[in-house]
N, C-alpha and C positions, 0 to 999 in steps of 0.2 A: 504494500500500500504506500502511496506517496505521502510523505509528511508535509504538513502545511508550509514548512520553511522552504521546501523544494517544489511546491506546486507552481503551475504556470502563472497563476494570479500573483503570488508573492514574488515570483521571478520578475514579472512586469513591474510591480511596484518598486522593487529594489533598483531596477534599471532606471526608473524615472529620476531617482536621486543622482544618477550619473550622467544624465542628459543635460548638459549645460546650455544656457542660451548662447547663441541664437538658434541652436539646433531645434528647440521647441519654443514656441511663444507661450505666454502664460495661459491663453485659452486652449491651445493644443494640449498642454500638460494637464489641464483640468479634464478635458475630454478623455484622455488616455487613463487618468486616474479613476474616473467614473466607470469606464469600461472594465478596468481591472477588477472592480468591486462586484460587478453584476453579470458579466458575460464572458469571462475568460475561463473557458473549460480547461481541464488539465491535459494539455496536448504535448506533443514532442517538441515542437518549435513554435516560437512567436516571431513573425516578421513585422518590422516597423518600417514604414515607407515615409521617407523624408523628402520634401521638396527643397532642393539645395541651391537652386538658381537665385533665390532671393532670401535675405535675412528676415523679411517680413511675411513670408508665405505662412499662412495660418492653418493649413490643413495638414493633418497627419493621419495615416491609415494604418490599420493593424490587421494581420492575418494569423489565423490559427491553423497549424498544419499537423496532421496526424498520419503516422505510418504503423507504429507499434500497436499491439493488440489492445492494451489498456487505453491508449490515446484514441484509437478508433471508436471504442465504446463511448468515450466521453464526447467525441465530436458527433457521433450518431445521436446521442441523447440531446445535445444542444439543438440539432435540426428537428428532432422529434418534438421538442418544446415549441418550436416555431409552428409546426403543423397543428399541435394541440391548441395553440393560441389562436387558431382560426385562419392562418395563412394558407389558403387553398393551393397556392403555387408550390408549396413545400410538401404536400401530402405524399406524392409519389417518390420524391427524393428521400424523404424520411424512411420509407420502406426499403429503398435501395441501400441506404447507408446502414440500416439495421442488419441487412444481410451481409454487407461488406465487413461488418465488425465481427462476423462469425467465421472462424477458420474453415477453409475447405469449400466455401460457396463459390459459384462462378464469379460473383462480384469481387470477392476477396482475392481470388487468383488474378483477375484481370486488372484491377485498379489498385496500384501499389500504395498510393497516398492520396489524401484529399485535403482540401484547404477551404476555410471560410474566410472571406475577405470583407472587412468592414471599412467603409469610407466615412471617416469621422469628420464630416464637413462642418465648417463653422456656421453657426446660426440655424441648424436644422432642428435644434431643440430636443433631439433624441440621443440619450446616452448609448443606446444600442440600435442603430439603424438596421434595416434589412440587409443581410450580407449577400455577396455573390459566392458561388460555389465553383471550385476548380478541382479537377482530378488529374492525377499523374497518368498520362496516356502512353507511356513508354512501351508497355506490353501490347498495345494495340497499334503501334506504329511500325510498319514493315517497309524498309527501304526497297525500292524497285518493285513493290507489289501494292499498287494503289487499290486493286480490287479487294484484297484481304484487309487492308487498312479501312476502307470504306465500310466493309461488312462489320468489323469490330466496333467502329465508332457509331454506326447506326444502332447496334445492339445496346451500347452504352447510353445513347439518347433515350431509347425506350426504357431502360432501367430507371433513369432519372426523371423522365418527363411523361411516361406513359403514352396515351393516345395523342397528346399534343406534340410528340416528337416529330410527327409528319410535317409540322409547320416549319421545322428547321432542316428538313431534308435538302431543300434547294441550296441554302448557303453552304451546307456541308459538302454537297456534290460540287459546288463551284470551286471551293478550295481544293478538294481532292483532285479535280480535273485540271487545275492550274499548276499543281505541284510539278517540279522538275523530276527527272529520273531518280535522283538521290535526294532524300529529305529525312527529317526526323521531327515528329510531333511530340513535344515535351509535355504540354498540358492543354486541356480543353476546359474553358470556363463558361459557366452559365451565369450571365450578368443579369440576374433576376430583377434587380431594382431599376434596370436601364432599358426602357423599351426601344431605344435607338441602337442598342448593342446587346442582342440576345445571346450571341455566342462570341467567345474570344479564343482564337487559336494562337498558341505559343509554339513557334516553329523554328527549327534550325535548318538553314539552307546553305549550299555552297555559295560563297560570296559572289561569283560571277552571275549566279542565277537570281540574285535578289531583285534587281531592277526589272528583268523580264517577268518574274513571277508577279510582282506588284501590278504590272500593266495587264497581265492576263486576268488577274483576279478583280480588276476594276477599281483599284485604289485611286482616288481622285487627285492625289498629289504627285510630285515628282522629286526624287532625291537630288536632282541636278538643276532644279528650276527655282531656287530660292534667292537669286541675286547674290548679295554679299554674304548670305548665310549658307550658300551651297557648299562652300569649302568647309564650313564647320560641320555640316552633316556628313560629308564625305570623310572628313578627318575622324569623326566619331565612329563611322562604320569600320574604318581601319583599326581604330582602338578596340572595337568590339570583337574583331575577328579572332577566332581561336582555331588553329589547325585547318584553316580554310573555310570554317563555318561561321555564319553570322546568325544570331538568334533574334527573332522579331515577335511582337505581339500585335495581332490584327483582329479587329472585331467586325461583326456583321449584325445588322438589324433589319427592320422591315423595309428600310429604304436602300438596302444594299450594304456595300462596304463602308465601315465607319471612317470618318475623315481623319481620325487620329491613329498614328502608327507608333509603336514603341520599338526602339532598337536597344538591345540589351548587351551590356559589356560585363561578363563575369569577372569577379575578382580572382577566381581560380585560374591559373595560367597566365596572369599578367606578370610581366618580368619583375616588377617591383612589388608584387603582392598587393594587398589592400591599401597600404600607405601610398604605393606608387600609383594606383588607380585614382585615389582621391586627389593626389597632386596633379595627375594628368587632367582631371576635371577642372581643377582650379586654374591651371595654366591656360586652359581653353576658354575660360570665362563662363563655365557651366556650373561652377560651385563657388560660392563666396568664400573669402578667406576665413570669416568667422565660422561658417558651417564646416569648412574643411578642418579647422582646428578642433571644433567640438566633436566631430566624427572621430578623429584620431584619438582624442581623449577618451571617448566612450569605449572604443575598441580596446584600449589599454587599461580600462578601469574595472573589469569584471573581478568579482570576488572569488573566494574558494569554491562556491557552489555554482557559479555561473560562467558561461562562455558566450562572448559576443563576437560575431564574425560578420564582415561585409560580404553579402551574397553576390550582389551585382549592382551596377548603375544602369539607369535607363534614360535614353533621350526620347522624350515624347515629341513627335513631329506632327503637326496638323497639316492637312492638305493645303491650307492657306499660307503656310510658312511659319507658323508660330513654333517656338522651341521651348522646352522645359526639361530640366534634368532632375532625376530623382535618385536617391540612394536607398538600398534595402539592407537592413541589418537584422541578423537572426539572433534571438535570445534563446539559449539552450542550457540544459544542465551540463555542468563541467564534465560529468562522467558519461555523457551520452556520445554516441558516434554519429556525427553529423551526416555521414554518408549513408546511414541506414534509410534515409528518405529517398535514396536513389538506388534503382536496381542495378545489378551487375551489368546488365545490357546498356544502361545509360552511361555508366562509367567507361565501358569500352567504347561507346559511341563518341564520347568526348575526346578519347585518345586517337580515334581513327581519323585520317585525313578526309576532307570533304570530297576530294577528287583525286584520281590517280596521279595527276600532275603535282599534287602537294606532297607526295611521298618522297 
């Protein structure tokens, strides 16, 4: 049984004391503290999403990620409470996650980890807004086999959404059909509170395929058409590349492809590690000096029970040319293995080159 001192809620509360300004504004700190008291189930990892382009950015988001058996049960219970509370859109997902938390079920074997993401937006008045739901799709992603990938993902949609899964068949088929020969689908997200972004795909693609894929899938922007910002986007793509791969997050809603695209730069594999990635963001004007210093201080401030790691940075690019950088920090138990949230297949995939030419 997890002691109260090592629970996820207490872990989050301890970390708040180590998040110096301007990493959190006063109001963002209050929202995280309120969340830790009422909605932080005992999961494996907590992700904190900081907007680092501005010292005055007032939004902070939190995600709860579960892979181990006990954490799965805690996350499933949290979703069950949403359904019991009358949220009709969560009824089918609650049943899916209840089966996922039982060893040996189809859901448990196919879905390695799941995550609830809460956008703690300023001024919405809710300590616990309705979350989005992501699942780890590594076991359903088969490079060079789009038919098998489509079949597995359609099954997952039915598990989570029931009869309404048919309404998302078209965007799923659009993405699968636009994928290059080699690809890797890391996560699939159900953005339940966002009618303009019902599904979000987190993909890794060979870098030369990124632009052509975005054109085929119908994204309304262009990575090379931002005027004086084009070089900054191209520079971030180069910063984000790992072994020939670039990871992106792209959403779909009723109106088609969402105008916002995320480009992700993992800390793992960066030549300077997490400190080097933070400094690279600062040098590019994507992270303020104050937030860079506060991030570095947080990563070095974990106590004997806690471990803090920079997971990745993300450049959010809107089709109209707007840019915003974010940093994602994981809060975990010091005795936990961070890699347990990643399947062996995922780890091998990170090490493999994206194209034969990269070998």
